[in-house]
C-alpha positions in Angstrom: -76.5 47.0 57.6 -76.8 43.9 59.7 -76.8 41.6 56.6 -73.8 43.5 55.2 -71.9 43.1 58.4 -72.6 39.3 58.6 -71.5 38.9 54.9 -68.3 40.8 55.4 -67.5 38.9 58.6 -67.8 35.7 56.7 -65.4 36.9 54.0 -62.9 38.1 56.6 -63.1 34.8 58.4 -62.5 32.9 55.3 -59.3 35.0 54.6 -57.8 34.5 58.1 -55.7 31.4 58.6 -57.5 28.5 60.3 -55.1 26.7 62.6 -54.7 23.0 61.9 -54.5 20.6 64.7 -51.0 21.0 66.2 -48.8 17.9 65.8 -46.8 18.8 68.9 -46.5 21.5 71.7 -43.6 23.0 73.6 -44.3 20.4 76.3 -43.2 17.8 73.8 -40.0 19.6 73.0 -39.2 20.0 76.7 -40.0 16.3 77.3 -37.2 15.4 74.8 -39.3 14.1 71.9 -36.9 16.0 69.5 -33.7 15.3 71.3 -30.8 14.5 69.1 -28.5 11.6 69.8 -24.8 12.0 69.5 -21.3 10.6 70.3 -20.0 12.2 73.5 -16.7 12.6 75.3 -14.6 11.9 72.2 -10.8 11.9 72.9 -8.2 10.9 70.4 -5.6 8.6 71.9 -1.9 9.4 71.2 -1.4 6.6 68.7 -3.8 8.3 66.4 -5.4 5.0 65.7 -7.8 4.8 68.6 -10.3 7.1 70.4 -12.4 7.0 73.5 -15.9 8.1 74.3 -17.8 8.3 77.6 -21.4 7.4 78.2 -23.1 6.9 81.6 -19.8 7.1 83.4 -18.2 4.4 81.3 -15.2 5.2 79.1 -15.0 3.1 75.9 -12.0 2.6 73.7 -12.6 2.4 70.0 -10.5 1.8 66.9 -10.8 4.3 64.1 -10.6 1.5 61.6 -12.1 -1.4 63.5 -15.2 -2.4 65.4 -17.1 0.7 66.5 -18.8 -0.7 69.6 -15.6 -0.4 71.6 -14.2 -2.0 74.7 -14.7 -0.8 78.3 -11.6 1.0 79.4 -12.9 2.3 82.7 -16.2 2.1 84.5 -16.5 4.8 87.1 -19.0 2.8 89.1 -16.6 0.0 89.5 -13.5 1.9 90.6 -15.0 3.6 93.6 -16.0 6.9 92.2 -19.1 8.3 93.9 -21.2 10.8 92.0 -21.3 12.1 88.4 -18.3 12.2 86.1 -18.6 15.5 84.2 -15.4 15.2 82.3 -12.2 13.2 81.9 -8.6 13.7 80.7 -5.8 11.2 80.0 -2.3 11.7 81.2 0.1 12.2 78.2 1.2 8.5 78.5 -2.4 7.4 78.9 -1.7 5.4 82.0 -3.9 7.6 84.2 -7.3 9.4 83.9 -8.1 12.7 85.6 -11.9 12.8 86.4 -13.9 16.0 87.1 -16.8 15.1 89.4 -20.0 16.6 90.8 -19.4 20.1 89.3 -21.3 23.0 90.7 -21.4 26.0 88.2 -20.0 29.3 89.1 -20.2 31.3 85.9 -20.7 30.3 82.3 -17.5 28.2 81.9 -16.4 27.8 85.5 -17.4 25.4 88.3 -16.4 24.0 91.6 -15.6 20.3 91.4 -14.0 17.2 92.9 -11.0 15.9 91.0 -9.6 12.4 91.2 -6.9 10.4 89.4 -7.4 6.8 88.4 -4.2 4.8 87.6 -5.1 2.2 84.9 -2.0 0.2 85.6 -2.0 0.2 89.4 -5.9 0.1 89.5 -5.7 2.8 92.2 -7.8 5.9 92.8 -6.5 9.0 94.5 -7.9 12.5 95.3 -6.1 15.4 93.7 -7.4 17.4 96.7 -9.9 16.6 99.5 -11.9 19.7 98.6 -15.0 19.6 96.5 -14.2 23.2 95.3 -11.3 22.7 93.0 -11.7 25.1 90.1 -9.5 23.4 87.4 -6.8 20.7 87.2 -4.1 19.7 84.6 -1.7 16.7 84.3 2.0 17.5 83.9 3.6 16.4 80.7 5.1 13.3 82.4 1.7 12.5 84.1 3.4 12.3 87.5 1.9 15.5 88.8 -1.3 17.5 88.7 -1.5 21.3 88.9 -4.8 22.7 90.2 -6.5 25.8 91.4 -8.3 26.1 94.7 -9.2 29.2 96.7 -7.7 31.4 94.0 -4.3 29.7 94.5 -2.3 27.2 92.4 -1.1 23.9 93.9 0.9 21.0 92.5 0.1 17.4 93.7 2.9 14.9 93.3 1.2 11.6 92.3 4.3 9.6 93.2 4.8 10.5 96.8 1.5 12.2 97.5 2.9 15.5 98.5 1.4 18.9 97.6 3.2 22.2 97.0 1.6 25.7 97.0 2.7 27.6 93.9 1.0 30.8 95.1 -0.4 31.9 98.5 -1.9 35.4 98.0 -5.1 34.3 96.4 -8.2 35.8 97.9 -11.8 36.1 96.7 -12.6 39.4 95.0 -8.9 40.5 95.4 -6.3 38.2 93.8 -6.9 35.3 91.3 -4.0 33.0 90.4 -4.3 30.6 87.4 -8.0 31.3 86.6 -9.6 34.1 84.6 -11.6 36.8 86.3 -15.3 37.1 85.3 -14.8 39.2 82.2 -11.8 37.1 80.9 -13.9 34.0 81.3 -17.0 35.4 79.6 -15.5 37.5 76.8 -12.2 35.8 76.0 -13.8 32.4 76.4 -11.2 30.8 78.6 -11.8 28.4 81.5 -8.3 28.4 83.1 -5.2 30.6 83.0 -2.2 28.4 83.6 -0.2 25.8 81.6 2.7 23.4 82.0 5.9 23.9 79.9 6.6 20.9 77.6 9.4 19.6 79.9 7.2 19.9 83.0 9.7 22.1 84.8 7.7 25.3 84.7 4.1 26.5 85.0 3.1 29.8 83.4 0.1 31.5 85.0 -1.9 34.7 84.9 -2.4 36.7 88.1 -5.4 39.0 88.2 -5.5 41.8 90.8 -9.2 42.6 91.1 -8.7 45.1 94.0 -9.6 48.2 92.0 -12.5 46.6 90.1 -15.9 47.5 91.5 -18.1 44.9 93.1 -21.5 43.9 91.8 -23.9 42.0 94.0 -27.2 40.2 93.8 -29.4 38.4 96.3 -29.8 34.6 96.4 -33.2 34.1 97.8 -33.7 30.3 97.8 -31.3 29.6 100.6 -33.6 27.8 102.9 -33.1 30.6 105.5 -35.3 33.5 106.6 -32.8 35.9 105.1 -31.4 35.9 101.6 -27.6 35.8 100.9 -25.7 38.5 99.1 -23.4 37.2 96.4 -20.7 39.7 95.5 -18.1 39.5 92.7 -15.9 41.8 90.6 -17.5 42.9 87.4 -15.8 45.6 85.3 -18.5 47.7 83.5 -17.8 49.7 80.4 -15.4 52.6 81.1 -14.7 51.3 84.6 -11.5 49.9 86.1 -10.4 46.4 84.9 -8.2 43.9 86.7 -4.5 44.5 86.6 -3.1 41.3 85.0 0.4 40.0 85.1 2.1 36.9 83.7 4.4 34.7 85.8 6.6 31.6 85.6 6.9 29.1 88.5 10.0 26.9 88.5 9.3 23.5 90.1 13.0 22.8 90.6 13.7 25.6 93.1 10.2 26.9 93.9 10.8 30.4 92.6 8.4 32.6 90.7 9.5 35.1 88.0 7.4 37.9 86.8 7.3 38.0 83.0 7.7 41.6 82.1 5.3 42.5 79.2 7.2 45.7 78.4 3.8 47.4 77.7 2.1 49.9 80.0 -1.4 51.2 80.4 -4.7 49.4 80.2 -4.2 46.1 78.4 -5.3 42.5 78.2 -3.2 39.3 78.2 -5.9 37.0 77.1 -3.9 34.0 75.8 -0.5 32.4 76.4 1.1 29.1 75.6 4.4 27.3 74.9 6.1 26.5 71.6 6.8 22.8 71.0 10.4 23.4 72.0 9.5 25.1 75.3 9.4 28.9 74.7 6.7 30.9 76.2 4.6 33.2 74.0 1.7 35.5 74.9 -0.8 37.9 73.4 -1.0 41.6 74.5 -3.9 43.7 73.2 -4.8 47.3 74.2 -8.1 48.2 76.0 -9.7 49.4 72.7 -8.8 46.0 71.2 -7.4 47.5 68.0 -3.6 46.9 68.6 -2.4 43.3 69.0 1.1 42.0 69.7 2.2 38.4 70.1 5.4 38.2 72.0 7.9 35.3 72.2 10.0 34.9 75.3 13.3 33.2 74.6 15.3 32.8 77.8 15.4 36.4 79.1 14.9 38.1 75.7 11.5 39.0 74.3 10.5 39.9 70.8 7.3 40.6 68.8 6.6 37.8 66.3 3.3 39.0 65.1 1.5 42.4 65.2 -1.9 43.6 63.9 -3.8 46.9 64.0 -7.3 47.8 63.0 -9.0 51.2 62.7 -12.0 49.8 64.6 -11.3 46.5 66.4 -9.6 43.1 66.0 -12.1 40.2 66.1 -11.9 36.4 66.0 -9.1 36.6 68.6 -8.5 33.3 70.4 -5.8 30.9 71.4 -6.1 29.5 67.9 -5.1 32.8 66.3 -1.5 31.4 66.4 -0.7 27.7 65.8 2.9 26.7 65.9 4.2 23.9 63.7 6.5 21.2 65.1 9.7 23.1 64.2 8.8 25.8 66.7 9.7 28.4 64.0 6.9 28.4 61.5 3.4 29.3 62.8 -0.1 29.7 61.3 -1.9 33.0 61.8 -5.7 33.4 61.5 -6.5 37.0 60.7 -9.3 39.2 59.4 -6.7 41.8 58.0 -7.8 41.3 54.4 -11.5 42.0 55.2 -12.2 38.3 55.6 -10.8 35.8 58.1 -8.0 33.8 56.5 -4.9 31.7 57.2 -1.3 32.9 56.8 2.1 31.3 57.4 4.8 33.2 59.3 8.1 32.4 60.8 9.9 33.4 64.0 13.3 33.6 62.2 12.2 35.1 58.9 9.1 37.0 59.6 6.7 37.6 56.7 3.1 36.7 56.3 2.3 34.4 53.4 -1.4 33.8 52.5 -2.6 30.2 52.6 -6.3 30.9 52.0 -8.0 33.8 50.3 -11.4 34.9 49.0 -14.6 36.6 50.0 -15.4 34.1 52.7 -14.1 33.2 56.2 -12.1 30.5 57.8 -13.9 29.8 61.0 -11.7 27.2 62.7 -8.4 25.4 62.2 -9.4 21.8 63.0 -6.0 20.2 62.7 -2.6 21.0 61.3 0.6 19.1 60.5 3.8 20.5 59.1 2.5 19.9 55.6 -1.3 20.2 55.7 -4.2 22.0 57.4 -7.8 20.9 57.9 -10.2 23.8 58.5 -13.9 24.8 58.6 -15.0 27.8 56.4 -17.9 29.6 54.9 -16.6 29.3 51.4 -19.8 27.7 50.1 -22.1 30.1 51.9 -22.0 32.3 55.1 -24.9 30.2 56.3 -22.8 27.0 56.4 -19.6 25.6 57.9 -18.0 23.1 55.6 -14.8 21.1 55.9 -11.7 21.6 53.7 -8.0 20.6 53.6 -5.2 22.5 52.1 -1.4 22.2 51.9 0.7 24.6 54.0 1.8 26.3 50.7 -1.8 27.1 49.8 -2.0 24.5 47.1 -4.1 21.3 46.8 -7.3 22.6 48.4 -10.0 20.0 48.7 -13.4 20.0 50.1 -14.0 17.0 52.4 -17.6 17.6 53.4 -20.1 16.2 50.9 -23.5 17.6 52.0 -24.3 21.3 52.4 -24.9 22.3 56.0 -23.0 22.8 59.2 -20.1 20.7 60.4 -18.0 20.4 63.5 -15.0 18.1 63.5 -13.1 16.0 66.1 -9.7 15.0 64.6 -7.4 12.2 65.6 -3.9 12.8 66.8 -1.9 13.4 63.6 -5.1 14.1 61.6 -5.2 10.7 60.1 -8.9 10.3 61.0 -11.7 12.5 62.0 -15.2 12.3 63.4 -17.7 14.6 61.7 -20.9 16.0 63.3 -23.2 17.3 60.6 -26.7 18.8 60.4 -28.6 21.2 58.1 -32.1 22.8 58.2 -33.8 19.5 57.4 -31.4 16.9 58.8 -30.7 16.3 62.5 -27.3 15.5 63.9 -25.4 12.9 61.8 -22.1 11.6 63.2 -19.7 9.8 60.8 -16.1 8.5 61.0 -13.7 9.3 58.2 -10.1 8.9 57.1 -8.1 12.2 56.9 -8.7 12.3 53.1 -12.5 12.3 53.7 -13.2 8.7 52.9 -16.2 7.4 55.0 -15.4 4.6 57.4 -18.6 4.3 59.4 -21.7 6.1 60.5 -21.7 6.3 64.3 -25.1 8.0 64.7 -27.8 8.9 62.2 -30.8 9.8 64.4 -32.9 7.5 62.2 -35.9 7.5 64.7 -35.9 11.2 65.0 -35.8 11.6 61.2 -38.7 9.3 60.9 -40.7 11.2 63.5 -40.1 14.7 62.0 -41.0 13.3 58.6 -44.2 11.7 60.0 -45.4 14.9 61.6 -44.3 17.1 58.7 -42.1 19.4 60.8 -41.8 22.7 59.0 -38.3 23.6 57.9 -36.4 26.8 57.5 -36.6 28.4 54.1 -33.7 30.7 53.5 -33.9 33.9 51.5 -32.3 37.4 51.3 -33.9 40.7 52.0 -32.8 44.0 50.6 -33.3 47.0 52.8 -34.4 50.4 51.5 -30.7 51.4 51.9 -29.6 48.6 49.6 -28.1 46.3 52.1 -28.7 42.6 51.4 -29.5 40.6 54.6 -29.8 36.9 55.2 -33.1 35.6 56.5 -35.3 32.6 56.9 -39.0 31.8 57.3 -40.8 28.9 59.0 -44.4 28.4 57.9 -47.2 26.2 59.2 -47.4 22.8 57.5 -50.7 23.8 55.9 -49.6 27.3 54.9 -51.9 29.0 52.4 -50.5 32.2 50.8 -54.1 33.4 50.3 -54.7 33.5 54.0 -53.4 35.9 56.7 -51.0 34.8 59.4 -49.6 36.4 62.5 -45.8 36.7 62.4 -43.1 36.5 65.1 -39.7 38.0 64.2 -37.1 36.1 66.3 -33.6 37.5 66.3 -30.3 38.1 68.2 -28.6 40.7 66.1 -25.4 41.1 68.2 -21.9 41.9 66.8 -20.4 39.0 65.0 -23.3 36.7 65.8 -25.4 34.6 63.4 -28.9 33.4 63.7 -29.6 32.6 60.1 -27.7 29.4 59.7 -28.1 26.1 57.9 -28.3 23.7 60.8 -31.0 21.7 62.6 -32.5 23.3 65.6 -35.8 23.2 67.5 -37.1 25.5 70.2 -40.3 27.2 71.5 -40.8 29.1 68.2 -41.4 25.8 66.4 -44.3 25.1 68.8 -45.7 28.5 67.9 -45.6 27.6 64.2 -47.8 24.6 65.1 -50.3 27.1 66.4 -50.6 28.8 63.0 -47.9 31.5 63.3 -45.2 32.3 60.8 -41.8 32.7 62.3 -39.1 34.8 60.5 -35.5 35.7 61.4 -33.0 38.2 59.9 -29.4 38.9 60.5 -28.9 42.7 60.3 -25.8 44.8 59.7 -23.2 44.1 62.4 -23.7 40.3 62.5 -21.0 37.9 61.5 -19.5 35.5 59.0 -19.7 37.9 56.1 -17.2 40.7 55.4 -15.4 42.6 58.2 -16.9 45.8 56.8 -20.4 44.4 57.1 -19.8 43.3 60.7 -17.9 46.4 61.8 -20.3 48.9 60.3 -22.0 49.2 63.7 -18.8 50.3 65.4 -19.3 53.2 67.8 -23.1 53.1 67.8 -24.1 49.5 68.8 -27.8 49.0 68.2 -28.7 51.8 65.9 -28.2 50.1 62.5 -29.4 46.8 63.7 -32.7 48.4 64.8 -33.1 50.2 61.5 -32.6 46.9 59.7 -35.1 44.9 61.8 -37.8 47.5 61.5 -37.2 47.6 57.8 -37.5 43.8 57.7 -40.7 43.9 59.7 -42.2 46.5 57.4 -41.3 44.3 54.4 -43.0 41.3 56.1 -46.1 43.4 56.8 -46.4 44.1 53.0 -46.5 40.4 52.1 -49.9 39.1 51.1 -49.9 36.3 53.6 -48.9 38.5 56.6 -51.5 40.0 59.0 -49.9 43.4 59.2 -51.7 44.1 62.5 -50.2 41.1 64.2 -46.4 41.3 63.9 -44.3 40.7 67.1 -40.6 40.5 67.9 -38.7 38.4 70.4 -35.1 38.4 71.6 -32.9 37.3 74.5 -29.8 39.2 75.8 -28.6 41.4 72.9 -31.8 40.2 71.2 -33.8 41.5 74.2 -32.1 44.8 73.8 -33.2 44.8 70.2 -36.8 43.7 70.9 -37.1 46.7 73.2 -35.6 49.1 70.7 -37.8 47.8 67.9 -41.2 48.0 69.6 -40.2 51.5 71.0 -38.8 52.9 67.7 -41.0 50.9 65.4 -44.3 51.2 67.3 -46.2 51.5 64.0 -45.3 48.0 62.9 -44.9 45.9 66.1 -48.0 44.9 68.1 -46.0 42.9 70.7 -42.5 42.3 72.0 -40.9 39.8 74.3 -37.6 40.8 75.8 -35.6 38.3 77.9 -32.6 39.3 80.0 -32.0 42.4 77.9 -29.1 44.9 78.1 -30.9 48.3 78.4 -27.9 50.5 78.6 -24.4 49.6 77.4 -23.1 51.5 80.5 -24.4 48.6 82.5 -22.5 45.9 80.5 -18.9 44.6 80.8 -15.8 46.4 79.5 -14.3 43.8 77.1 -17.5 43.2 75.0 -18.9 46.7 75.0 -15.7 48.7 74.4 -14.6 46.4 71.6 -17.5 47.6 69.5 -18.5 50.9 71.1 -15.3 52.4 72.4 -15.2 54.0 75.8 -18.2 55.8 77.2 -16.0 58.7 78.3 -15.3 59.5 74.6 -18.4 58.2 73.0 -21.4 59.1 75.2 -23.7 59.3 72.2 -22.9 55.7 71.1 -23.9 54.5 74.6 -27.0 56.6 75.2 -28.7 57.1 71.8 -29.3 53.4 71.1 -30.4 52.7 74.7 -34.2 51.9 74.9 -34.3 53.5 78.3 -34.8 56.9 76.7 -37.8 55.8 74.5 -40.2 54.3 77.1 -42.9 56.8 76.3 -43.1 55.5 72.8 -44.6 52.1 73.8 -47.9 51.3 72.2 -48.1 47.5 71.9 -47.9 44.7 74.4 -44.6 44.0 76.1 -43.3 41.1 78.2 -40.1 41.8 80.0 -38.3 38.8 81.8 -35.1 38.4 83.7 -33.4 36.1 86.2 -32.4 37.6 89.5 -29.1 35.8 89.6 -28.0 36.8 86.1 -24.2 37.4 86.6 -23.8 38.4 82.9 -26.6 40.8 82.0 -27.6 42.1 85.4 -31.3 42.4 86.4 -30.4 46.0 87.0 -31.0 46.5 83.3 -34.6 45.3 83.5 -35.3 47.2 86.7 -34.0 50.4 85.0 -36.3 49.8 82.0 -39.3 49.0 84.1 -38.8 52.2 86.1 -38.9 54.3 82.9 -42.1 52.6 81.8 -43.6 53.5 85.2 -42.4 57.1 84.8 -44.0 57.3 81.4 -47.3 55.8 82.6 -47.0 52.7 80.5 -48.3 49.2 81.4 -46.1 46.2 80.7 -46.1 42.5 81.7 -43.1 41.4 83.7 -41.8 38.0 84.9 -38.9 37.6 87.3 -37.1 34.3 87.6 -35.8 33.8 91.2 -32.2 32.8 91.5 -31.9 32.0 87.7 -28.9 33.0 85.7 -28.7 34.5 82.2 -29.9 31.2 80.7 -32.8 30.9 83.2 -31.0 28.0 84.8 -31.4 26.2 87.1 -35.2 26.7 87.6 -36.9 28.6 84.8 -35.6 27.3 81.5 -38.8 25.5 80.5 -41.2 27.9 82.2 -39.8 30.9 80.3 -40.3 29.2 77.0 -43.8 28.1 77.7 -44.6 31.6 79.0 -43.5 33.0 75.6 -45.6 30.5 73.6 -48.7 31.4 75.8 -48.0 35.2 75.6 -47.8 35.1 71.8 -51.1 33.2 71.5 -52.8 35.6 73.9 -51.4 38.9 72.6 -50.3 38.4 68.9 
């Protein structure tokens, strides 16, 4: 028996993957060895022939056609600016620059900052306001004034005589917000301010949010330097709870009066976007609380009319300020809509109505990059849902041309008038490449190719994503990728980590260059896989909206099916399969180890939602409806009810200052594990937000590497 045991041990040992010497660790990633260079702070100048960039507090002016090194236009260190310049904006005539300085974050897109204006002609520097806590600031069309928000009120600073005027005076924390979004508008509608100048500079349109009826949420800030922590309280509307009451207003600079813009719609609604037509008419979006009935309303003097409407049996997605783009005649406008089952472009008219298709097919337009009266430049998934490639097409839908030349993922910064553009490109094997082009796609120059990084990843043989499709037992075809160790041998057995996000409309499996802690795990001899389940985005609307009303159920089924498929592969160690996710992915990691306990040995869940009753109204209700009418859709997919099923190892982590997915979610889950008599590992990150910033970003990733090595 002893000899037989030794012989079998030798055989098994030979079959298990032997880890080659790692070429790098997560510490190398965190230290910046894989950092991509880029071209930052790009602003097209109004002549369409020049652009600016900012590096190290210096603004450079470049010619699209000429020498790319550029000339120094403004050096913040030489004009009396103290501190860090986070951002800059030119006045419309480009004689002045508005700088945002020393920003302190509030939520995901908001901050408290110092704003100053530098006059390039007079060589003078003036404060917009003495305060270091200005929320946002905008030049007037003439560049002689700046509108800004401070203490939840809007002010206008006259740069000619130095005077300031208060547009509103009723602003109050956790009560009334003027000109800025409340928490849920900022997070879920993706907006960072809620006011705008009319084209003639005579009016300011702004949103007022009355948060009085919204319930407060609070969390402790522990690292205050004092013996007692501080309680931070803010208004956070959870699913099924009261939202802010929003109203749209017009301030007239000539007489100082404010007019309430009657929306003519009653009930729970959102006004997420508003703007002006080129000829100075206000238009705004109104969508109901369930987000399946949209109206775009044009205000012409005192008359209002609907110029675009859309309904959906489930919900309207892809909604943004870019859903409507007016052309220069202020009559024709582009519409981006998913009404056909895929997101496409249409042409409509204020005077004639109608909706004429410009693009069509079983693919999605993801962004309008630039538009003139005759032509549109856009990004789409036409080549593959895994990619974003660049096209141009005439307004009449003819003359479509692909401008991108290499398959992968592009983002584009166009010039004024679309005569030129700067392209940012990467794919699974190629780091960021920045190139300058004419509007017809002709290459002018390469601005950054990350040559040294490319040499380094080639030298170490960095494993790349290999894309494939997986068909579930139900017949659904899902996109996936795999990363294998450099010395991968299919005859050996490897532990496998399934990394995923899985949220509605999201996409993990994408042809672009990324590197994170999972890559360090591959260096340790692990295989990493990823799969986008039903409900994820950039395929058909039907595929995405199939999870409507039961968020989490189908996604969990798909990920467990995928893990079981992985376990059957000859190279996979079926006893060593783990799953990881953050946020929605953390919710999924919990569901998978609790409902797929037979396949997952380990799970890591970071900042998870554990009950959709704890998450915000806009996001949750869009896909799940109201909890008052869909209790099953909220409670059945929640991992809270399945704690007793835990068999494997679980690491649960959360930041105590997470204003997005509250640490309440993790505490509720931990309580259920205690009740069920289950042991878990838990890590709490003091005063860190949803991204584990400012303190734990590196620690949490190293912790995940170590946890996998120890437990998978």
